[in-house]
mmCIF file as gemmi writes it, N, C-alpha and C atoms, coordinates in Angstrom:
data_model
loop_
_atom_site.group_PDB
_atom_site.id
_atom_site.type_symbol
_atom_site.label_atom_id
_atom_site.label_alt_id
_atom_site.label_comp_id
_atom_site.label_asym_id
_atom_site.label_entity_id
_atom_site.label_seq_id
_atom_site.pdbx_PDB_ins_code
_atom_site.Cartn_x
_atom_site.Cartn_y
_atom_site.Cartn_z
_atom_site.occupancy
_atom_site.B_iso_or_equiv
_atom_site.pdbx_formal_charge
_atom_site.auth_seq_id
_atom_site.auth_asym_id
_atom_site.pdbx_PDB_model_num
ATOM 1 N N . UNK Axp A 1 ? 21.931 35.458 -3.607 1 0 ? 1 A 1
ATOM 2 C CA . UNK Axp A 1 ? 23.002 34.518 -3.085 1 0 ? 1 A 1
ATOM 3 C C . UNK Axp A 1 ? 22.944 34.412 -1.53 1 0 ? 1 A 1
ATOM 4 N N . UNK Axp A 2 ? 23.069 33.053 -1.121 1 0 ? 2 A 1
ATOM 5 C CA . UNK Axp A 2 ? 22.851 32.618 0.223 1 0 ? 2 A 1
ATOM 6 C C . UNK Axp A 2 ? 24.075 32.959 1.062 1 0 ? 2 A 1
ATOM 7 N N . UNK Axp A 3 ? 23.751 33.389 2.22 1 0 ? 3 A 1
ATOM 8 C CA . UNK Axp A 3 ? 24.858 33.955 3.134 1 0 ? 3 A 1
ATOM 9 C C . UNK Axp A 3 ? 25.629 32.704 3.587 1 0 ? 3 A 1
ATOM 10 N N . UNK Axp A 4 ? 26.841 32.88 3.678 1 0 ? 4 A 1
ATOM 11 C CA . UNK Axp A 4 ? 27.694 31.783 4.197 1 0 ? 4 A 1
ATOM 12 C C . UNK Axp A 4 ? 27.758 31.954 5.8 1 0 ? 4 A 1
ATOM 13 N N . UNK Axp A 5 ? 27.963 30.834 6.452 1 0 ? 5 A 1
ATOM 14 C CA . UNK Axp A 5 ? 28.034 30.612 7.714 1 0 ? 5 A 1
ATOM 15 C C . UNK Axp A 5 ? 29.092 29.942 8.219 1 0 ? 5 A 1
ATOM 16 N N . UNK Axp A 6 ? 29.551 30.037 9.48 1 0 ? 6 A 1
ATOM 17 C CA . UNK Axp A 6 ? 30.66 29.314 10.019 1 0 ? 6 A 1
ATOM 18 C C . UNK Axp A 6 ? 30.367 27.841 10.44 1 0 ? 6 A 1
ATOM 19 N N . UNK Axp A 7 ? 31.127 26.96 9.969 1 0 ? 7 A 1
ATOM 20 C CA . UNK Axp A 7 ? 30.622 25.7 10.238 1 0 ? 7 A 1
ATOM 21 C C . UNK Axp A 7 ? 31.92 24.87 11.151 1 0 ? 7 A 1
ATOM 22 N N . UNK Axp A 8 ? 31.461 23.778 11.871 1 0 ? 8 A 1
ATOM 23 C CA . UNK Axp A 8 ? 32.494 23.114 12.583 1 0 ? 8 A 1
ATOM 24 C C . UNK Axp A 8 ? 32.533 21.714 11.919 1 0 ? 8 A 1
ATOM 25 N N . UNK Axp A 9 ? 33.605 21.255 11.378 1 0 ? 9 A 1
ATOM 26 C CA . UNK Axp A 9 ? 33.633 20.199 10.381 1 0 ? 9 A 1
ATOM 27 C C . UNK Axp A 9 ? 34.559 19.107 11.098 1 0 ? 9 A 1
ATOM 28 N N . UNK Axp A 10 ? 33.987 17.856 11.133 1 0 ? 10 A 1
ATOM 29 C CA . UNK Axp A 10 ? 34.598 16.852 11.859 1 0 ? 10 A 1
ATOM 30 C C . UNK Axp A 10 ? 35.208 15.754 10.831 1 0 ? 10 A 1
ATOM 31 N N . UNK Axp A 11 ? 36.424 15.569 10.972 1 0 ? 11 A 1
ATOM 32 C CA . UNK Axp A 11 ? 36.979 14.592 10.075 1 0 ? 11 A 1
ATOM 33 C C . UNK Axp A 11 ? 37.738 13.26 10.669 1 0 ? 11 A 1
ATOM 34 N N . UNK Axp A 12 ? 37.772 12.208 9.978 1 0 ? 12 A 1
ATOM 35 C CA . UNK Axp A 12 ? 38.447 10.943 10.482 1 0 ? 12 A 1
ATOM 36 C C . UNK Axp A 12 ? 39.307 10.435 9.242 1 0 ? 12 A 1
ATOM 37 N N . UNK Axp A 13 ? 40.451 10.029 9.518 1 0 ? 13 A 1
ATOM 38 C CA . UNK Axp A 13 ? 41.413 9.535 8.244 1 0 ? 13 A 1
ATOM 39 C C . UNK Axp A 13 ? 41.242 10.563 6.994 1 0 ? 13 A 1
ATOM 40 N N . UNK Axp A 14 ? 41.04 11.848 7.22 1 0 ? 14 A 1
ATOM 41 C CA . UNK Axp A 14 ? 41.088 12.894 6.114 1 0 ? 14 A 1
ATOM 42 C C . UNK Axp A 14 ? 39.734 12.879 5.478 1 0 ? 14 A 1
ATOM 43 N N . UNK Axp A 15 ? 38.55 12.234 5.858 1 0 ? 15 A 1
ATOM 44 C CA . UNK Axp A 15 ? 37.283 12.197 5.272 1 0 ? 15 A 1
ATOM 45 C C . UNK Axp A 15 ? 36.354 13.011 6.241 1 0 ? 15 A 1
ATOM 46 N N . UNK Axp A 16 ? 35.548 13.906 5.743 1 0 ? 16 A 1
ATOM 47 C CA . UNK Axp A 16 ? 34.385 14.533 6.608 1 0 ? 16 A 1
ATOM 48 C C . UNK Axp A 16 ? 33.476 13.478 6.814 1 0 ? 16 A 1
ATOM 49 N N . UNK Axp A 17 ? 33.151 13.411 8.215 1 0 ? 17 A 1
ATOM 50 C CA . UNK Axp A 17 ? 32.308 12.505 8.679 1 0 ? 17 A 1
ATOM 51 C C . UNK Axp A 17 ? 30.997 13.301 9.34 1 0 ? 17 A 1
ATOM 52 N N . UNK Axp A 18 ? 31.273 14.484 9.768 1 0 ? 18 A 1
ATOM 53 C CA . UNK Axp A 18 ? 30.138 15.271 10.117 1 0 ? 18 A 1
ATOM 54 C C . UNK Axp A 18 ? 30.317 16.6 10.225 1 0 ? 18 A 1
ATOM 55 N N . UNK Axp A 19 ? 29.295 17.542 10.152 1 0 ? 19 A 1
ATOM 56 C CA . UNK Axp A 19 ? 29.604 18.894 10.339 1 0 ? 19 A 1
ATOM 57 C C . UNK Axp A 19 ? 28.278 19.753 10.876 1 0 ? 19 A 1
ATOM 58 N N . UNK Axp A 20 ? 28.427 20.85 11.374 1 0 ? 20 A 1
ATOM 59 C CA . UNK Axp A 20 ? 27.238 21.655 12.03 1 0 ? 20 A 1
ATOM 60 C C . UNK Axp A 20 ? 27.59 22.928 12.114 1 0 ? 20 A 1
ATOM 61 N N . UNK Axp A 21 ? 26.585 23.895 11.976 1 0 ? 21 A 1
ATOM 62 C CA . UNK Axp A 21 ? 26.928 25.178 12.153 1 0 ? 21 A 1
ATOM 63 C C . UNK Axp A 21 ? 27.216 25.709 13.659 1 0 ? 21 A 1
ATOM 64 N N . UNK Axp A 22 ? 28.096 26.603 13.751 1 0 ? 22 A 1
ATOM 65 C CA . UNK Axp A 22 ? 28.451 26.907 15.141 1 0 ? 22 A 1
ATOM 66 C C . UNK Axp A 22 ? 27.498 27.758 15.762 1 0 ? 22 A 1
ATOM 67 N N . UNK Axp A 23 ? 26.529 28.461 14.983 1 0 ? 23 A 1
ATOM 68 C CA . UNK Axp A 23 ? 25.552 29.185 15.571 1 0 ? 23 A 1
ATOM 69 C C . UNK Axp A 23 ? 24.505 28.422 16.5 1 0 ? 23 A 1
ATOM 70 N N . UNK Axp A 24 ? 24.611 28.948 17.852 1 0 ? 24 A 1
ATOM 71 C CA . UNK Axp A 24 ? 23.785 28.17 18.888 1 0 ? 24 A 1
ATOM 72 C C . UNK Axp A 24 ? 24.298 26.988 19.415 1 0 ? 24 A 1
ATOM 73 N N . UNK Axp A 25 ? 25.54 27.009 19.214 1 0 ? 25 A 1
ATOM 74 C CA . UNK Axp A 25 ? 26.323 25.534 19.614 1 0 ? 25 A 1
ATOM 75 C C . UNK Axp A 25 ? 26.28 25.603 21.252 1 0 ? 25 A 1
ATOM 76 N N . UNK Axp A 26 ? 25.933 24.487 21.936 1 0 ? 26 A 1
ATOM 77 C CA . UNK Axp A 26 ? 25.865 24.307 23.315 1 0 ? 26 A 1
ATOM 78 C C . UNK Axp A 26 ? 27.426 24.22 23.968 1 0 ? 26 A 1
ATOM 79 N N . UNK Axp A 27 ? 27.605 24.349 25.157 1 0 ? 27 A 1
ATOM 80 C CA . UNK Axp A 27 ? 28.806 24.429 26.047 1 0 ? 27 A 1
ATOM 81 C C . UNK Axp A 27 ? 29.577 23.051 25.701 1 0 ? 27 A 1
ATOM 82 N N . UNK Axp A 28 ? 29.03 22.093 25.747 1 0 ? 28 A 1
ATOM 83 C CA . UNK Axp A 28 ? 29.814 20.781 25.667 1 0 ? 28 A 1
ATOM 84 C C . UNK Axp A 28 ? 29.406 20.246 24.384 1 0 ? 28 A 1
ATOM 85 N N . UNK Axp A 29 ? 28.897 20.674 23.404 1 0 ? 29 A 1
ATOM 86 C CA . UNK Axp A 29 ? 28.46 19.93 22.116 1 0 ? 29 A 1
ATOM 87 C C . UNK Axp A 29 ? 29.834 19.364 21.373 1 0 ? 29 A 1
ATOM 88 N N . UNK Axp A 30 ? 30.707 20.188 21.281 1 0 ? 30 A 1
ATOM 89 C CA . UNK Axp A 30 ? 31.839 19.426 20.469 1 0 ? 30 A 1
ATOM 90 C C . UNK Axp A 30 ? 32.541 18.199 21.057 1 0 ? 30 A 1
ATOM 91 N N . UNK Axp A 31 ? 32.563 18.367 22.385 1 0 ? 31 A 1
ATOM 92 C CA . UNK Axp A 31 ? 33.221 16.979 23.113 1 0 ? 31 A 1
ATOM 93 C C . UNK Axp A 31 ? 32.218 15.946 22.997 1 0 ? 31 A 1
ATOM 94 N N . UNK Axp A 32 ? 31.008 16.165 23.151 1 0 ? 32 A 1
ATOM 95 C CA . UNK Axp A 32 ? 29.875 15.152 22.921 1 0 ? 32 A 1
ATOM 96 C C . UNK Axp A 32 ? 30.067 14.553 21.514 1 0 ? 32 A 1
ATOM 97 N N . UNK Axp A 33 ? 30.013 15.42 20.637 1 0 ? 33 A 1
ATOM 98 C CA . UNK Axp A 33 ? 29.909 14.944 19.136 1 0 ? 33 A 1
ATOM 99 C C . UNK Axp A 33 ? 31.174 14.12 18.87 1 0 ? 33 A 1
ATOM 100 N N . UNK Axp A 34 ? 32.382 14.562 19.431 1 0 ? 34 A 1
ATOM 101 C CA . UNK Axp A 34 ? 33.548 13.927 19.203 1 0 ? 34 A 1
ATOM 102 C C . UNK Axp A 34 ? 33.452 12.415 19.798 1 0 ? 34 A 1
ATOM 103 N N . UNK Axp A 35 ? 33.101 12.286 21.037 1 0 ? 35 A 1
ATOM 104 C CA . UNK Axp A 35 ? 32.854 11.084 21.652 1 0 ? 35 A 1
ATOM 105 C C . UNK Axp A 35 ? 31.814 10.114 20.818 1 0 ? 35 A 1
ATOM 106 N N . UNK Axp A 36 ? 30.775 10.655 20.385 1 0 ? 36 A 1
ATOM 107 C CA . UNK Axp A 36 ? 29.857 9.833 19.65 1 0 ? 36 A 1
ATOM 108 C C . UNK Axp A 36 ? 30.401 9.543 18.258 1 0 ? 36 A 1
ATOM 109 N N . UNK Axp A 37 ? 30.935 10.317 17.508 1 0 ? 37 A 1
ATOM 110 C CA . UNK Axp A 37 ? 31.719 9.885 16.426 1 0 ? 37 A 1
ATOM 111 C C . UNK Axp A 37 ? 32.738 9.125 16.423 1 0 ? 37 A 1
ATOM 112 N N . UNK Axp A 38 ? 33.596 9.066 17.646 1 0 ? 38 A 1
ATOM 113 C CA . UNK Axp A 38 ? 34.669 8.017 17.729 1 0 ? 38 A 1
ATOM 114 C C . UNK Axp A 38 ? 34.015 6.62 18.029 1 0 ? 38 A 1
ATOM 115 N N . UNK Axp A 39 ? 32.89 6.5 18.895 1 0 ? 39 A 1
ATOM 116 C CA . UNK Axp A 39 ? 32.244 5.451 18.982 1 0 ? 39 A 1
ATOM 117 C C . UNK Axp A 39 ? 31.71 4.618 17.726 1 0 ? 39 A 1
ATOM 118 N N . UNK Axp A 40 ? 30.996 5.573 16.924 1 0 ? 40 A 1
ATOM 119 C CA . UNK Axp A 40 ? 30.375 5.127 15.728 1 0 ? 40 A 1
ATOM 120 C C . UNK Axp A 40 ? 31.391 4.613 14.721 1 0 ? 40 A 1
ATOM 121 N N . UNK Axp A 41 ? 32.652 5.194 14.651 1 0 ? 41 A 1
ATOM 122 C CA . UNK Axp A 41 ? 33.762 4.885 13.846 1 0 ? 41 A 1
ATOM 123 C C . UNK Axp A 41 ? 34.853 3.955 14.403 1 0 ? 41 A 1
ATOM 124 N N . UNK Axp A 42 ? 34.581 3.423 15.463 1 0 ? 42 A 1
ATOM 125 C CA . UNK Axp A 42 ? 35.411 2.539 16.353 1 0 ? 42 A 1
ATOM 126 C C . UNK Axp A 42 ? 36.825 2.922 16.318 1 0 ? 42 A 1
ATOM 127 N N . UNK Axp A 43 ? 37.068 4.014 16.746 1 0 ? 43 A 1
ATOM 128 C CA . UNK Axp A 43 ? 38.227 4.664 16.959 1 0 ? 43 A 1
ATOM 129 C C . UNK Axp A 43 ? 38.513 5.528 18.361 1 0 ? 43 A 1
ATOM 130 N N . UNK Axp A 44 ? 39.57 6.149 18.577 1 0 ? 44 A 1
ATOM 131 C CA . UNK Axp A 44 ? 39.848 6.828 19.717 1 0 ? 44 A 1
ATOM 132 C C . UNK Axp A 44 ? 39.382 8.298 19.535 1 0 ? 44 A 1
ATOM 133 N N . UNK Axp A 45 ? 38.868 8.995 20.5 1 0 ? 45 A 1
ATOM 134 C CA . UNK Axp A 45 ? 38.519 10.438 20.325 1 0 ? 45 A 1
ATOM 135 C C . UNK Axp A 45 ? 39.557 11.399 19.541 1 0 ? 45 A 1
ATOM 136 N N . UNK Axp A 46 ? 40.839 11.075 19.95 1 0 ? 46 A 1
ATOM 137 C CA . UNK Axp A 46 ? 42.067 11.83 19.465 1 0 ? 46 A 1
ATOM 138 C C . UNK Axp A 46 ? 42.02 11.589 17.889 1 0 ? 46 A 1
ATOM 139 N N . UNK Axp A 47 ? 41.532 10.546 17.444 1 0 ? 47 A 1
ATOM 140 C CA . UNK Axp A 47 ? 41.579 10.473 15.871 1 0 ? 47 A 1
ATOM 141 C C . UNK Axp A 47 ? 40.704 11.297 15.135 1 0 ? 47 A 1
ATOM 142 N N . UNK Axp A 48 ? 39.681 11.779 15.882 1 0 ? 48 A 1
ATOM 143 C CA . UNK Axp A 48 ? 38.704 12.891 15.242 1 0 ? 48 A 1
ATOM 144 C C . UNK Axp A 48 ? 39.255 14.141 15.202 1 0 ? 48 A 1
ATOM 145 N N . UNK Axp A 49 ? 39.491 14.797 14.108 1 0 ? 49 A 1
ATOM 146 C CA . UNK Axp A 49 ? 39.978 16.189 13.837 1 0 ? 49 A 1
ATOM 147 C C . UNK Axp A 49 ? 38.735 17.12 13.626 1 0 ? 49 A 1
ATOM 148 N N . UNK Axp A 50 ? 39.061 18.34 14.225 1 0 ? 50 A 1
ATOM 149 C CA . UNK Axp A 50 ? 37.915 19.416 14.006 1 0 ? 50 A 1
ATOM 150 C C . UNK Axp A 50 ? 38.523 20.451 13.45 1 0 ? 50 A 1
ATOM 151 N N . UNK Axp A 51 ? 37.861 21.19 12.574 1 0 ? 51 A 1
ATOM 152 C CA . UNK Axp A 51 ? 38.192 22.636 12.05 1 0 ? 51 A 1
ATOM 153 C C . UNK Axp A 51 ? 37.216 23.351 11.641 1 0 ? 51 A 1
ATOM 154 N N . UNK Axp A 52 ? 37.232 24.698 11.522 1 0 ? 52 A 1
ATOM 155 C CA . UNK Axp A 52 ? 36.343 25.466 11.289 1 0 ? 52 A 1
ATOM 156 C C . UNK Axp A 52 ? 36.177 26.085 9.744 1 0 ? 52 A 1
ATOM 157 N N . UNK Axp A 53 ? 35.133 26.125 9.198 1 0 ? 53 A 1
ATOM 158 C CA . UNK Axp A 53 ? 35.149 26.788 7.812 1 0 ? 53 A 1
ATOM 159 C C . UNK Axp A 53 ? 33.856 27.52 7.394 1 0 ? 53 A 1
ATOM 160 N N . UNK Axp A 54 ? 33.959 28.309 6.471 1 0 ? 54 A 1
ATOM 161 C CA . UNK Axp A 54 ? 32.792 29.094 5.873 1 0 ? 54 A 1
ATOM 162 C C . UNK Axp A 54 ? 32.124 28.385 4.857 1 0 ? 54 A 1
ATOM 163 N N . UNK Axp A 55 ? 30.741 28.201 4.873 1 0 ? 55 A 1
ATOM 164 C CA . UNK Axp A 55 ? 30.068 27.44 3.856 1 0 ? 55 A 1
ATOM 165 C C . UNK Axp A 55 ? 28.906 28.205 3.457 1 0 ? 55 A 1
């Protein structure tokens, strides 16, 4: 059985749009990801929600 890892999940309007493992995450990676996802989805960064989960 595969070992579960902790993921950071980004959602917009209740739908998952991106996720990555927290292992090896850079200092400003979350903020940069939010800015990019907001740009790609034509919304404000405040509209992107982040939560952590095991997968």
